[in-house]
C-alpha positions, -999 to 999 in steps of 0.1 A, spaced: -631 -360 -24 -655 -387 -15 -628 -413 -13 -609 -391 12 -641 -385 33 -640 -348 25 -676 -349 12 -705 -372 20 -719 -398 -4 -751 -377 -7 -731 -346 -18 -711 -367 -42 -743 -380 -57 -757 -345 -61 -725 -331 -76 -724 -360 -101 -760 -353 -110 -753 -316 -114 -723 -324 -136 -744 -345 -158 -771 -318 -162 -747 -289 -167 -719 -306 -187 -715 -288 -220 -745 -266 -215 -743 -229 -224 -772 -209 -210 -766 -180 -234 -771 -203 -264 -803 -220 -253 -830 -223 -279 -867 -225 -269 -868 -263 -269 -841 -265 -242 -860 -240 -220 -890 -263 -221 -869 -292 -209 -879 -309 -176 -844 -303 -164 -853 -266 -157 -874 -269 -126 -874 -251 -93 -866 -284 -76 -836 -290 -98 -824 -254 -93 -827 -257 -55 -809 -290 -55 -780 -275 -76 -778 -245 -53 -777 -266 -21 -750 -289 -35 -729 -260 -46 -732 -242 -13 -724 -274 6 -693 -278 -16 -682 -242 -10 -686 -246 27 -666 -278 28 -638 -264 7 -637 -233 29 -635 -253 61 -608 -275 47 -585 -247 34 -557 -256 59 -557 -294 52 
């Protein structure tokens, strides 16, 4: 989507970051050591939510493309 100018470079960076953190992670199977990871911060949660909301808004606004 970045190559087609549908999303910005910043959003592409955030989505790639999110994919790296979330890839193959199953929240219902977390053990205690994973919960203690520095990946589970309020800042990371907020970054993920912002990126996801931006992606949804862009996809919604480009439905007719």
